[in-house]
PAFI-165526 format. One record per residue (C-alpha): x, y, z; chain. Coordinates in nm, 3 decimals, decimal comma. Layout:
@xx->X	yy->Y	zz->Z	chain->A;
...
//
This chain:
@xx->6,776	yy->9,561	zz->10,740	chain->A;
@xx->6,619	yy->9,899	zz->10,657	chain->A;
@xx->6,747	yy->10,132	zz->10,393	chain->A;
@xx->6,970	yy->10,414	zz->10,513	chain->A;
@xx->6,760	yy->10,686	zz->10,673	chain->A;
@xx->6,878	yy->11,030	zz->10,552	chain->A;
@xx->6,605	yy->11,217	zz->10,737	chain->A;
@xx->6,795	yy->11,176	zz->11,063	chain->A;
@xx->7,079	yy->11,390	zz->11,185	chain->A;
@xx->7,307	yy->11,088	zz->11,165	chain->A;
@xx->7,219	yy->10,868	zz->10,858	chain->A;
@xx->7,197	yy->10,503	zz->10,958	chain->A;
@xx->7,038	yy->10,168	zz->10,895	chain->A;
@xx->7,058	yy->10,048	zz->11,255	chain->A;
@xx->6,734	yy->10,209	zz->11,383	chain->A;
@xx->6,934	yy->10,457	zz->11,581	chain->A;
@xx->6,617	yy->10,649	zz->11,670	chain->A;
@xx->6,499	yy->10,351	zz->11,882	chain->A;
@xx->6,788	yy->10,409	zz->12,126	chain->A;
@xx->6,760	yy->10,770	zz->12,234	chain->A;
@xx->7,050	yy->10,751	zz->12,481	chain->A;
@xx->7,286	yy->10,624	zz->12,212	chain->A;
@xx->7,151	yy->10,875	zz->11,960	chain->A;
@xx->7,209	yy->11,166	zz->12,193	chain->A;
@xx->7,564	yy->11,047	zz->12,274	chain->A;
@xx->7,650	yy->11,024	zz->11,905	chain->A;
@xx->7,489	yy->11,357	zz->11,829	chain->A;
@xx->7,708	yy->11,510	zz->12,100	chain->A;
@xx->8,016	yy->11,351	zz->11,937	chain->A;
@xx->7,919	yy->11,470	zz->11,590	chain->A;
@xx->8,017	yy->11,840	zz->11,639	chain->A;
@xx->8,359	yy->11,732	zz->11,768	chain->A;
@xx->8,403	yy->11,519	zz->11,457	chain->A;
@xx->8,311	yy->11,810	zz->11,229	chain->A;
@xx->8,550	yy->12,035	zz->11,419	chain->A;
@xx->8,826	yy->11,781	zz->11,374	chain->A;
@xx->8,737	yy->11,760	zz->11,003	chain->A;
@xx->8,759	yy->12,135	zz->10,959	chain->A;
@xx->9,095	yy->12,143	zz->11,140	chain->A;
@xx->9,256	yy->11,825	zz->11,001	chain->A;
@xx->9,065	yy->11,733	zz->10,687	chain->A;
@xx->9,169	yy->11,827	zz->10,333	chain->A;
@xx->9,328	yy->12,171	zz->10,347	chain->A;
@xx->9,148	yy->12,456	zz->10,184	chain->A;
@xx->8,865	yy->12,236	zz->10,062	chain->A;
@xx->8,568	yy->12,342	zz->10,277	chain->A;
@xx->8,402	yy->12,533	zz->9,993	chain->A;
@xx->8,465	yy->12,282	zz->9,712	chain->A;
@xx->8,176	yy->12,102	zz->9,546	chain->A;
@xx->8,307	yy->11,745	zz->9,503	chain->A;
@xx->8,149	yy->11,466	zz->9,300	chain->A;
@xx->8,125	yy->11,206	zz->9,580	chain->A;
@xx->7,948	yy->10,878	zz->9,618	chain->A;
@xx->7,726	yy->10,829	zz->9,923	chain->A;
@xx->7,577	yy->10,506	zz->10,052	chain->A;
@xx->7,201	yy->10,490	zz->10,000	chain->A;
@xx->7,168	yy->10,120	zz->10,088	chain->A;
@xx->7,400	yy->9,831	zz->10,175	chain->A;
@xx->7,277	yy->9,626	zz->9,879	chain->A;
@xx->7,589	yy->9,517	zz->9,685	chain->A;
@xx->7,400	yy->9,564	zz->9,362	chain->A;
@xx->7,372	yy->9,943	zz->9,396	chain->A;
@xx->7,466	yy->10,104	zz->9,725	chain->A;
@xx->7,625	yy->10,423	zz->9,594	chain->A;
@xx->7,467	yy->10,752	zz->9,487	chain->A;
@xx->7,686	yy->11,016	zz->9,316	chain->A;
@xx->7,640	yy->11,391	zz->9,338	chain->A;
@xx->7,835	yy->11,714	zz->9,398	chain->A;
@xx->7,848	yy->11,794	zz->9,768	chain->A;
@xx->8,063	yy->12,009	zz->9,994	chain->A;
@xx->8,268	yy->11,779	zz->10,210	chain->A;
@xx->8,167	yy->11,926	zz->10,544	chain->A;
@xx->7,808	yy->11,856	zz->10,433	chain->A;
@xx->7,883	yy->11,490	zz->10,345	chain->A;
@xx->7,637	yy->11,261	zz->10,520	chain->A;
@xx->7,867	yy->11,048	zz->10,731	chain->A;
@xx->7,666	yy->10,767	zz->10,884	chain->A;
@xx->7,645	yy->10,421	zz->11,036	chain->A;
@xx->7,592	yy->10,130	zz->10,797	chain->A;
@xx->7,593	yy->9,759	zz->10,877	chain->A;
@xx->7,533	yy->9,475	zz->10,634	chain->A;
@xx->7,218	yy->9,269	zz->10,705	chain->A;
@xx->7,230	yy->9,027	zz->10,996	chain->A;
@xx->7,235	yy->8,652	zz->10,930	chain->A;
@xx->7,033	yy->8,502	zz->11,210	chain->A;
@xx->7,178	yy->8,155	zz->11,138	chain->A;
@xx->7,543	yy->8,254	zz->11,135	chain->A;
@xx->7,750	yy->8,064	zz->11,389	chain->A;
@xx->8,093	yy->8,147	zz->11,514	chain->A;
@xx->8,318	yy->7,975	zz->11,258	chain->A;
@xx->8,651	yy->7,938	zz->11,435	chain->A;
@xx->8,821	yy->7,912	zz->11,774	chain->A;
@xx->8,706	yy->7,762	zz->12,098	chain->A;
@xx->8,353	yy->7,899	zz->12,053	chain->A;
@xx->8,314	yy->7,752	zz->11,705	chain->A;
@xx->7,957	yy->7,649	zz->11,629	chain->A;
@xx->7,798	yy->7,874	zz->11,892	chain->A;
@xx->7,568	yy->8,156	zz->11,786	chain->A;
@xx->7,746	yy->8,483	zz->11,714	chain->A;
@xx->7,732	yy->8,745	zz->11,989	chain->A;
@xx->7,516	yy->9,053	zz->11,957	chain->A;
@xx->7,655	yy->9,199	zz->12,277	chain->A;
@xx->8,015	yy->9,201	zz->12,399	chain->A;
@xx->8,096	yy->8,893	zz->12,613	chain->A;
@xx->8,237	yy->9,022	zz->12,943	chain->A;
@xx->8,551	yy->8,807	zz->12,925	chain->A;
@xx->8,639	yy->8,952	zz->12,584	chain->A;
@xx->8,553	yy->9,312	zz->12,653	chain->A;
@xx->8,910	yy->9,447	zz->12,687	chain->A;
@xx->9,038	yy->9,266	zz->12,378	chain->A;
@xx->8,744	yy->9,371	zz->12,157	chain->A;
@xx->8,780	yy->9,728	zz->12,269	chain->A;
@xx->9,151	yy->9,720	zz->12,187	chain->A;
@xx->9,079	yy->9,576	zz->11,841	chain->A;
@xx->8,813	yy->9,838	zz->11,764	chain->A;
@xx->9,018	yy->10,130	zz->11,891	chain->A;
@xx->9,327	yy->10,027	zz->11,696	chain->A;
@xx->9,127	yy->9,994	zz->11,375	chain->A;
@xx->8,939	yy->10,315	zz->11,442	chain->A;
@xx->9,263	yy->10,505	zz->11,504	chain->A;
@xx->9,398	yy->10,433	zz->11,154	chain->A;
@xx->9,097	yy->10,603	zz->10,984	chain->A;
@xx->9,140	yy->10,967	zz->11,094	chain->A;
@xx->9,520	yy->10,915	zz->11,084	chain->A;
@xx->9,523	yy->10,866	zz->10,708	chain->A;
@xx->9,310	yy->11,177	zz->10,656	chain->A;
@xx->9,557	yy->11,373	zz->10,861	chain->A;
@xx->9,849	yy->11,226	zz->10,662	chain->A;
@xx->9,689	yy->11,327	zz->10,332	chain->A;
@xx->9,543	yy->11,667	zz->10,428	chain->A;
@xx->9,786	yy->11,878	zz->10,213	chain->A;
@xx->9,759	yy->11,666	zz->9,896	chain->A;
@xx->9,458	yy->11,848	zz->9,753	chain->A;
@xx->9,676	yy->12,154	zz->9,703	chain->A;
@xx->9,895	yy->11,962	zz->9,455	chain->A;
@xx->9,644	yy->11,730	zz->9,284	chain->A;
@xx->9,763	yy->11,645	zz->8,929	chain->A;
@xx->9,409	yy->11,668	zz->8,792	chain->A;
@xx->9,050	yy->11,733	zz->8,889	chain->A;
@xx->8,987	yy->11,361	zz->8,851	chain->A;
@xx->9,264	yy->11,279	zz->9,100	chain->A;
@xx->9,150	yy->11,547	zz->9,346	chain->A;
@xx->8,807	yy->11,391	zz->9,344	chain->A;
@xx->8,949	yy->11,047	zz->9,414	chain->A;
@xx->9,158	yy->11,182	zz->9,703	chain->A;
@xx->8,852	yy->11,350	zz->9,855	chain->A;
@xx->8,642	yy->11,033	zz->9,816	chain->A;
@xx->8,905	yy->10,835	zz->10,003	chain->A;
@xx->8,914	yy->11,104	zz->10,271	chain->A;
@xx->8,541	yy->11,115	zz->10,337	chain->A;
@xx->8,520	yy->10,732	zz->10,344	chain->A;
@xx->8,800	yy->10,715	zz->10,597	chain->A;
@xx->8,591	yy->10,957	zz->10,801	chain->A;
@xx->8,291	yy->10,728	zz->10,769	chain->A;
@xx->8,506	yy->10,434	zz->10,875	chain->A;
@xx->8,588	yy->10,629	zz->11,189	chain->A;
@xx->8,213	yy->10,668	zz->11,246	chain->A;
@xx->8,173	yy->10,292	zz->11,206	chain->A;
@xx->8,416	yy->10,225	zz->11,490	chain->A;
@xx->8,281	yy->10,504	zz->11,709	chain->A;
@xx->7,931	yy->10,364	zz->11,679	chain->A;
@xx->8,055	yy->10,030	zz->11,815	chain->A;
@xx->8,241	yy->10,198	zz->12,096	chain->A;
@xx->7,941	yy->10,407	zz->12,201	chain->A;
@xx->7,686	yy->10,133	zz->12,169	chain->A;
@xx->7,871	yy->9,846	zz->12,332	chain->A;
@xx->8,139	yy->9,988	zz->12,564	chain->A;
@xx->7,963	yy->10,246	zz->12,779	chain->A;
@xx->8,164	yy->10,519	zz->12,940	chain->A;
@xx->8,493	yy->10,354	zz->12,834	chain->A;
@xx->8,376	yy->10,354	zz->12,476	chain->A;
@xx->8,276	yy->10,724	zz->12,485	chain->A;
@xx->8,616	yy->10,816	zz->12,627	chain->A;
@xx->8,792	yy->10,611	zz->12,357	chain->A;
@xx->8,581	yy->10,782	zz->12,088	chain->A;
@xx->8,695	yy->11,124	zz->12,216	chain->A;
@xx->9,059	yy->11,007	zz->12,217	chain->A;
@xx->9,028	yy->10,911	zz->11,850	chain->A;
@xx->8,979	yy->11,278	zz->11,772	chain->A;
@xx->9,250	yy->11,391	zz->12,014	chain->A;
@xx->9,547	yy->11,198	zz->11,871	chain->A;
@xx->9,726	yy->11,339	zz->11,569	chain->A;
@xx->9,937	yy->11,169	zz->11,305	chain->A;
@xx->10,304	yy->11,239	zz->11,366	chain->A;
@xx->10,243	yy->11,434	zz->11,683	chain->A;
@xx->10,536	yy->11,405	zz->11,922	chain->A;
@xx->10,318	yy->11,404	zz->12,236	chain->A;
@xx->10,000	yy->11,231	zz->12,127	chain->A;
@xx->10,067	yy->11,030	zz->11,804	chain->A;
@xx->9,852	yy->10,772	zz->11,634	chain->A;
@xx->9,877	yy->10,416	zz->11,765	chain->A;
@xx->10,050	yy->10,245	zz->11,474	chain->A;
@xx->10,382	yy->10,367	zz->11,335	chain->A;
@xx->10,292	yy->10,366	zz->10,966	chain->A;
@xx->10,012	yy->10,615	zz->11,042	chain->A;
@xx->10,257	yy->10,865	zz->11,181	chain->A;
@xx->10,464	yy->10,878	zz->10,864	chain->A;
@xx->10,412	yy->11,178	zz->10,631	chain->A;
@xx->10,246	yy->11,141	zz->10,294	chain->A;
@xx->10,407	yy->11,441	zz->10,128	chain->A;
@xx->10,341	yy->11,380	zz->9,759	chain->A;
@xx->10,113	yy->11,198	zz->9,522	chain->A;
@xx->10,345	yy->10,909	zz->9,443	chain->A;
@xx->10,360	yy->10,843	zz->9,820	chain->A;
@xx->9,976	yy->10,871	zz->9,827	chain->A;
@xx->9,933	yy->10,619	zz->9,548	chain->A;
@xx->10,176	yy->10,380	zz->9,717	chain->A;
@xx->9,993	yy->10,430	zz->10,050	chain->A;
@xx->9,655	yy->10,356	zz->9,902	chain->A;
@xx->9,794	yy->10,055	zz->9,719	chain->A;
@xx->9,987	yy->9,899	zz->10,005	chain->A;
@xx->9,860	yy->10,040	zz->10,331	chain->A;
@xx->9,493	yy->10,037	zz->10,239	chain->A;
@xx->9,553	yy->9,682	zz->10,125	chain->A;
@xx->9,663	yy->9,608	zz->10,479	chain->A;
@xx->9,326	yy->9,752	zz->10,574	chain->A;
@xx->9,156	yy->9,509	zz->10,338	chain->A;
@xx->9,314	yy->9,212	zz->10,509	chain->A;
@xx->9,264	yy->9,343	zz->10,859	chain->A;
@xx->8,899	yy->9,420	zz->10,784	chain->A;
@xx->8,851	yy->9,082	zz->10,622	chain->A;
@xx->8,981	yy->8,906	zz->10,931	chain->A;
@xx->8,748	yy->9,119	zz->11,149	chain->A;
@xx->8,458	yy->9,044	zz->10,916	chain->A;
@xx->8,479	yy->8,685	zz->11,038	chain->A;
@xx->8,445	yy->8,791	zz->11,404	chain->A;
@xx->8,208	yy->8,615	zz->11,638	chain->A;
@xx->8,107	yy->8,962	zz->11,760	chain->A;
@xx->7,840	yy->9,015	zz->11,499	chain->A;
@xx->7,814	yy->9,398	zz->11,500	chain->A;
@xx->8,185	yy->9,420	zz->11,430	chain->A;
@xx->8,163	yy->9,162	zz->11,151	chain->A;
@xx->7,871	yy->9,335	zz->10,984	chain->A;
@xx->8,037	yy->9,675	zz->11,017	chain->A;
@xx->8,362	yy->9,571	zz->10,859	chain->A;
@xx->8,192	yy->9,383	zz->10,576	chain->A;
@xx->8,045	yy->9,713	zz->10,454	chain->A;
@xx->8,369	yy->9,897	zz->10,515	chain->A;
@xx->8,531	yy->9,653	zz->10,271	chain->A;
@xx->8,295	yy->9,768	zz->9,999	chain->A;
@xx->8,433	yy->10,119	zz->10,035	chain->A;
@xx->8,795	yy->10,009	zz->10,088	chain->A;
@xx->8,806	yy->9,855	zz->9,737	chain->A;
@xx->8,797	yy->10,207	zz->9,585	chain->A;
@xx->9,096	yy->10,314	zz->9,792	chain->A;
@xx->9,308	yy->10,030	zz->9,656	chain->A;
@xx->9,192	yy->10,105	zz->9,303	chain->A;
@xx->9,312	yy->10,465	zz->9,346	chain->A;
@xx->9,654	yy->10,336	zz->9,446	chain->A;
@xx->9,696	yy->10,067	zz->9,183	chain->A;
@xx->9,566	yy->10,277	zz->8,897	chain->A;
@xx->9,756	yy->10,584	zz->9,015	chain->A;
@xx->10,094	yy->10,407	zz->9,016	chain->A;
@xx->10,004	yy->10,245	zz->8,686	chain->A;
@xx->9,940	yy->10,586	zz->8,529	chain->A;
@xx->10,270	yy->10,723	zz->8,661	chain->A;
@xx->10,451	yy->10,427	zz->8,510	chain->A;
@xx->10,263	yy->10,466	zz->8,184	chain->A;
@xx->10,366	yy->10,828	zz->8,150	chain->A;
@xx->10,728	yy->10,750	zz->8,241	chain->A;
@xx->10,749	yy->10,470	zz->7,984	chain->A;
@xx->10,603	yy->10,700	zz->7,713	chain->A;
@xx->10,874	yy->10,960	zz->7,782	chain->A;
@xx->11,142	yy->10,689	zz->7,794	chain->A;
@xx->11,035	yy->10,576	zz->7,445	chain->A;
@xx->11,006	yy->10,930	zz->7,310	chain->A;
@xx->11,356	yy->11,021	zz->7,434	chain->A;
@xx->11,496	yy->10,674	zz->7,375	chain->A;
@xx->11,664	yy->10,671	zz->7,718	chain->A;
@xx->11,643	yy->10,512	zz->8,060	chain->A;
@xx->11,877	yy->10,763	zz->8,218	chain->A;
@xx->11,717	yy->10,887	zz->8,545	chain->A;
@xx->11,870	yy->11,235	zz->8,523	chain->A;
@xx->11,743	yy->11,283	zz->8,167	chain->A;
@xx->11,396	yy->11,158	zz->8,258	chain->A;
@xx->11,378	yy->11,375	zz->8,566	chain->A;
@xx->11,474	yy->11,671	zz->8,355	chain->A;
@xx->11,186	yy->11,584	zz->8,126	chain->A;
@xx->10,949	yy->11,603	zz->8,420	chain->A;
@xx->10,864	yy->11,237	zz->8,491	chain->A;
@xx->10,948	yy->10,996	zz->8,771	chain->A;
@xx->11,218	yy->10,749	zz->8,668	chain->A;
@xx->11,157	yy->10,380	zz->8,727	chain->A;
@xx->11,437	yy->10,339	zz->8,989	chain->A;
@xx->11,272	yy->10,609	zz->9,200	chain->A;
@xx->10,936	yy->10,432	zz->9,167	chain->A;
@xx->11,107	yy->10,109	zz->9,280	chain->A;
@xx->11,254	yy->10,282	zz->9,589	chain->A;
@xx->10,910	yy->10,427	zz->9,679	chain->A;
@xx->10,764	yy->10,081	zz->9,635	chain->A;
@xx->11,026	yy->9,928	zz->9,865	chain->A;
@xx->10,972	yy->10,196	zz->10,127	chain->A;
@xx->10,592	yy->10,175	zz->10,147	chain->A;
@xx->10,581	yy->9,797	zz->10,120	chain->A;
@xx->10,822	yy->9,740	zz->10,403	chain->A;
@xx->10,652	yy->9,992	zz->10,635	chain->A;
@xx->10,314	yy->9,834	zz->10,558	chain->A;
@xx->10,404	yy->9,472	zz->10,631	chain->A;
@xx->10,513	yy->9,579	zz->10,979	chain->A;
@xx->10,150	yy->9,673	zz->11,040	chain->A;
@xx->10,062	yy->9,303	zz->11,067	chain->A;
@xx->10,258	yy->9,288	zz->11,391	chain->A;
@xx->10,514	yy->9,047	zz->11,527	chain->A;
@xx->10,551	yy->8,718	zz->11,346	chain->A;
@xx->10,499	yy->8,525	zz->11,675	chain->A;
@xx->10,213	yy->8,675	zz->11,874	chain->A;
@xx->10,024	yy->8,552	zz->12,175	chain->A;
@xx->9,763	yy->8,820	zz->12,118	chain->A;
@xx->9,688	yy->8,685	zz->11,770	chain->A;
@xx->9,640	yy->8,338	zz->11,924	chain->A;
@xx->9,410	yy->8,480	zz->12,197	chain->A;
@xx->9,198	yy->8,675	zz->11,941	chain->A;
@xx->9,152	yy->8,366	zz->11,724	chain->A;
@xx->9,085	yy->8,115	zz->11,994	chain->A;
@xx->8,824	yy->8,345	zz->12,142	chain->A;
@xx->8,650	yy->8,393	zz->11,806	chain->A;
@xx->8,722	yy->8,768	zz->11,789	chain->A;
@xx->8,938	yy->8,788	zz->11,475	chain->A;
@xx->8,968	yy->8,520	zz->11,209	chain->A;
@xx->9,184	yy->8,465	zz->10,907	chain->A;
@xx->9,141	yy->8,607	zz->10,561	chain->A;
@xx->8,859	yy->8,409	zz->10,392	chain->A;
@xx->8,824	yy->8,184	zz->10,699	chain->A;
@xx->8,521	yy->7,984	zz->10,564	chain->A;
@xx->8,728	yy->7,878	zz->10,260	chain->A;
@xx->8,999	yy->7,720	zz->10,480	chain->A;
@xx->8,987	yy->7,340	zz->10,490	chain->A;
@xx->9,139	yy->7,280	zz->10,835	chain->A;
@xx->8,945	yy->7,233	zz->11,161	chain->A;
@xx->8,928	yy->7,611	zz->11,231	chain->A;
@xx->9,065	yy->7,534	zz->11,574	chain->A;
@xx->9,425	yy->7,490	zz->11,458	chain->A;
@xx->9,479	yy->7,213	zz->11,705	chain->A;
@xx->9,836	yy->7,086	zz->11,649	chain->A;
@xx->9,872	yy->7,293	zz->11,331	chain->A;
@xx->10,207	yy->7,453	zz->11,261	chain->A;
@xx->10,337	yy->7,727	zz->11,032	chain->A;
@xx->10,682	yy->7,797	zz->10,893	chain->A;
@xx->10,845	yy->8,126	zz->10,982	chain->A;
@xx->11,168	yy->8,280	zz->10,879	chain->A;
@xx->11,449	yy->8,336	zz->11,131	chain->A;
@xx->11,814	yy->8,438	zz->11,119	chain->A;
@xx->12,081	yy->8,185	zz->11,213	chain->A;
@xx->12,457	yy->8,221	zz->11,153	chain->A;
@xx->12,403	yy->8,517	zz->10,922	chain->A;
@xx->12,147	yy->8,343	zz->10,697	chain->A;
@xx->11,770	yy->8,318	zz->10,674	chain->A;
@xx->11,636	yy->7,982	zz->10,792	chain->A;
@xx->11,284	yy->7,837	zz->10,843	chain->A;
@xx->11,140	yy->7,720	zz->11,172	chain->A;
@xx->10,800	yy->7,578	zz->11,259	chain->A;
@xx->10,583	yy->7,728	zz->11,531	chain->A;
@xx->10,223	yy->7,664	zz->11,640	chain->A;
@xx->9,996	yy->7,821	zz->11,381	chain->A;
@xx->9,791	yy->7,991	zz->11,650	chain->A;
@xx->10,091	yy->8,195	zz->11,744	chain->A;
@xx->10,180	yy->8,266	zz->11,377	chain->A;
@xx->9,845	yy->8,415	zz->11,264	chain->A;
@xx->9,993	yy->8,761	zz->11,208	chain->A;
@xx->10,238	yy->8,599	zz->10,970	chain->A;
@xx->9,959	yy->8,404	zz->10,796	chain->A;
@xx->9,776	yy->8,726	zz->10,726	chain->A;
@xx->10,098	yy->8,898	zz->10,620	chain->A;
@xx->10,171	yy->8,624	zz->10,372	chain->A;
@xx->9,816	yy->8,651	zz->10,229	chain->A;
@xx->9,879	yy->9,028	zz->10,188	chain->A;
@xx->10,214	yy->8,964	zz->10,018	chain->A;
@xx->10,057	yy->8,733	zz->9,756	chain->A;
@xx->9,793	yy->8,994	zz->9,678	chain->A;
@xx->10,048	yy->9,276	zz->9,663	chain->A;
@xx->10,277	yy->9,080	zz->9,428	chain->A;
@xx->9,987	yy->9,026	zz->9,188	chain->A;
@xx->9,926	yy->9,399	zz->9,164	chain->A;
@xx->10,295	yy->9,474	zz->9,103	chain->A;
@xx->10,276	yy->9,221	zz->8,823	chain->A;
@xx->10,003	yy->9,433	zz->8,665	chain->A;
@xx->10,227	yy->9,735	zz->8,681	chain->A;
@xx->10,493	yy->9,535	zz->8,508	chain->A;
@xx->10,258	yy->9,458	zz->8,225	chain->A;
@xx->10,232	yy->9,833	zz->8,159	chain->A;
@xx->10,615	yy->9,844	zz->8,133	chain->A;
@xx->10,618	yy->9,530	zz->7,914	chain->A;
@xx->10,351	yy->9,674	zz->7,683	chain->A;
@xx->10,582	yy->9,978	zz->7,636	chain->A;
@xx->10,859	yy->9,746	zz->7,521	chain->A;
@xx->11,086	yy->9,826	zz->7,815	chain->A;
@xx->11,291	yy->9,547	zz->7,979	chain->A;
@xx->11,286	yy->9,684	zz->8,337	chain->A;
@xx->11,063	yy->9,509	zz->8,593	chain->A;
@xx->10,951	yy->9,625	zz->8,935	chain->A;
@xx->10,995	yy->9,378	zz->9,216	chain->A;
@xx->10,857	yy->9,334	zz->9,568	chain->A;
@xx->11,145	yy->9,324	zz->9,822	chain->A;
@xx->11,196	yy->9,029	zz->10,057	chain->A;
@xx->10,962	yy->9,019	zz->10,352	chain->A;
@xx->11,260	yy->9,056	zz->10,591	chain->A;
@xx->11,377	yy->9,379	zz->10,425	chain->A;
@xx->11,370	yy->9,702	zz->10,629	chain->A;
@xx->11,162	yy->9,556	zz->10,916	chain->A;
@xx->11,114	yy->9,732	zz->11,249	chain->A;
@xx->10,886	yy->9,480	zz->11,423	chain->A;
@xx->10,926	yy->9,112	zz->11,502	chain->A;
@xx->11,212	yy->8,874	zz->11,441	chain->A;
@xx->11,376	yy->9,095	zz->11,180	chain->A;
@xx->11,367	yy->9,419	zz->11,375	chain->A;
@xx->11,717	yy->9,554	zz->11,349	chain->A;
@xx->11,836	yy->9,273	zz->11,121	chain->A;
@xx->11,994	yy->9,407	zz->10,804	chain->A;
@xx->11,844	yy->9,223	zz->10,506	chain->A;
@xx->11,882	yy->9,336	zz->10,145	chain->A;
@xx->11,578	yy->9,344	zz->9,909	chain->A;
@xx->11,691	yy->9,011	zz->9,759	chain->A;
@xx->11,690	yy->8,839	zz->10,099	chain->A;
@xx->12,066	yy->8,844	zz->10,173	chain->A;
@xx->12,157	yy->8,918	zz->10,534	chain->A;
@xx->12,419	yy->9,193	zz->10,511	chain->A;
@xx->12,644	yy->9,376	zz->10,757	chain->A;
@xx->12,605	yy->9,741	zz->10,866	chain->A;
@xx->12,855	yy->9,865	zz->10,604	chain->A;
@xx->12,676	yy->9,691	zz->10,316	chain->A;
@xx->12,342	yy->9,816	zz->10,446	chain->A;
@xx->12,464	yy->10,173	zz->10,459	chain->A;
@xx->12,595	yy->10,145	zz->10,106	chain->A;
@xx->12,273	yy->9,990	zz->9,977	chain->A;
@xx->12,010	yy->10,203	zz->10,144	chain->A;
@xx->12,032	yy->10,495	zz->9,898	chain->A;
@xx->11,957	yy->10,254	zz->9,613	chain->A;
@xx->11,691	yy->10,057	zz->9,803	chain->A;
@xx->11,477	yy->10,316	zz->9,989	chain->A;
@xx->11,333	yy->10,647	zz->9,888	chain->A;
@xx->11,591	yy->10,917	zz->9,970	chain->A;
@xx->11,552	yy->11,281	zz->10,073	chain->A;
@xx->11,667	yy->11,367	zz->9,720	chain->A;
@xx->11,399	yy->11,140	zz->9,571	chain->A;
@xx->11,129	yy->11,301	zz->9,778	chain->A;
@xx->11,247	yy->11,650	zz->9,698	chain->A;
@xx->11,246	yy->11,573	zz->9,325	chain->A;
@xx->10,894	yy->11,416	zz->9,335	chain->A;
@xx->10,777	yy->11,710	zz->9,543	chain->A;
@xx->10,916	yy->11,949	zz->9,277	chain->A;
@xx->10,677	yy->11,791	zz->9,025	chain->A;
@xx->10,374	yy->11,856	zz->9,238	chain->A;
@xx->10,148	yy->12,140	zz->9,125	chain->A;
@xx->9,772	yy->12,153	zz->9,126	chain->A;
@xx->9,589	yy->12,122	zz->8,797	chain->A;
@xx->9,233	yy->12,259	zz->8,818	chain->A;
@xx->9,115	yy->12,249	zz->8,454	chain->A;
@xx->8,894	yy->11,944	zz->8,386	chain->A;
@xx->9,056	yy->11,704	zz->8,142	chain->A;
@xx->9,409	yy->11,836	zz->8,193	chain->A;
@xx->9,677	yy->11,632	zz->8,376	chain->A;
@xx->10,019	yy->11,709	zz->8,521	chain->A;
@xx->10,308	yy->11,613	zz->8,297	chain->A;
@xx->10,421	yy->11,323	zz->8,520	chain->A;
@xx->10,103	yy->11,118	zz->8,509	chain->A;
@xx->9,886	yy->10,970	zz->8,230	chain->A;
@xx->9,508	yy->11,026	zz->8,216	chain->A;
@xx->9,289	yy->10,734	zz->8,326	chain->A;
@xx->9,124	yy->10,514	zz->8,063	chain->A;
@xx->8,774	yy->10,597	zz->8,190	chain->A;
@xx->8,615	yy->10,849	zz->8,425	chain->A;
@xx->8,409	yy->10,803	zz->8,742	chain->A;
@xx->8,055	yy->10,662	zz->8,726	chain->A;
@xx->8,056	yy->10,654	zz->8,343	chain->A;
@xx->8,138	yy->11,023	zz->8,320	chain->A;
@xx->8,403	yy->11,147	zz->8,076	chain->A;
@xx->8,756	yy->11,205	zz->8,200	chain->A;
@xx->8,709	yy->11,579	zz->8,151	chain->A;
@xx->8,402	yy->11,592	zz->8,371	chain->A;
@xx->8,401	yy->11,865	zz->8,639	chain->A;
@xx->8,466	yy->11,631	zz->8,930	chain->A;
@xx->8,563	yy->11,914	zz->9,165	chain->A;
@xx->8,439	yy->12,269	zz->9,149	chain->A;
@xx->8,706	yy->12,483	zz->9,314	chain->A;
@xx->8,461	yy->12,749	zz->9,438	chain->A;
//
């Protein structure tokens, strides 16, 4: 695997110059991407010099180079992890066979669907976040937002490369469509519902990058097991970049909590009105934001019973999270999984074939990971000597997809009637009033080392730089 070649118009480590037809096709797509970025990327940012990391190799020991760069000049490229010539397909009916370097004809439609759906999420999140730079609570946070944005753009490039290289005319048309859809557009929206929701403020952004980018981690991890080797190698490198996005979310919420707890102790109160008047986000509002973003995100895993998930697994296209560490036969012959259902107004368990429950398996892995992070937020509250604890709502709460679509379930797992649901929603989910209040706190801070009053500074800066480093130059 060569190092990334930055002398080419499109940086890459896939010897793109050896395939002139593919290179020309991608070079024709590139101006359309840049036009999309200028229209839908971070608002007002085209002239900023941003301290960004760029991949210089795919070696885990040191793949990132940091420097100030204008975002439109960022070197988006195509990076795959090294091939393993001995890697067999590790699950499904093709288990033990060599991985595919080209798309098997019988799996063409399903692989294209998988790649397009993943690819569509990447520009969608940039579009959702395009206004946030105007209200960044610090230069440090603005830099982190812009890093997330450019890497989502690179993840789009990763999927577009696969479409162009392996799917011919259909792939080229799909790549164009990825730039034509718009998050929240009434006529041509993004494919998945969560990527059509607005991200209007920084608390929503931190929750998005904690929960929704964590969905990305688990989806990419499942695809990194794929028997289609170019997809597996592409998503393995994407996971390296995705880790930063989740860090931004977890540390961002933690810093909001830290600041809130400090003001609670200074004022010796937990009264939301008093705390809001003091310019911080009260813990009940943080809990409602948590509930909202968590419940929207777990719908992204799809229906709890899915024939598509069974098909993808059996074919060897999409595995489970950490598939090689599983101790079963990786065929799931006769294996079952317990799912939740509703019967006589109560939640009950039922067993279904595991092949049909693989969306739920991945969702449960995500839930365990999410709960662990919320536990770390609670340690911040505990350290401040405050008795309140944040909680993750029940997996059946506020669901729009699968068995629980339309079923009214409280955060504690109780099935409730419409009247109880209506009474509870204002205390369970972020309200218009909550969002208006959080939005009222938003105001851009452009002096290095200064932070908005509602968020604490980070413990350390980026790439061993001080917190007051000039991470963004607002030229």
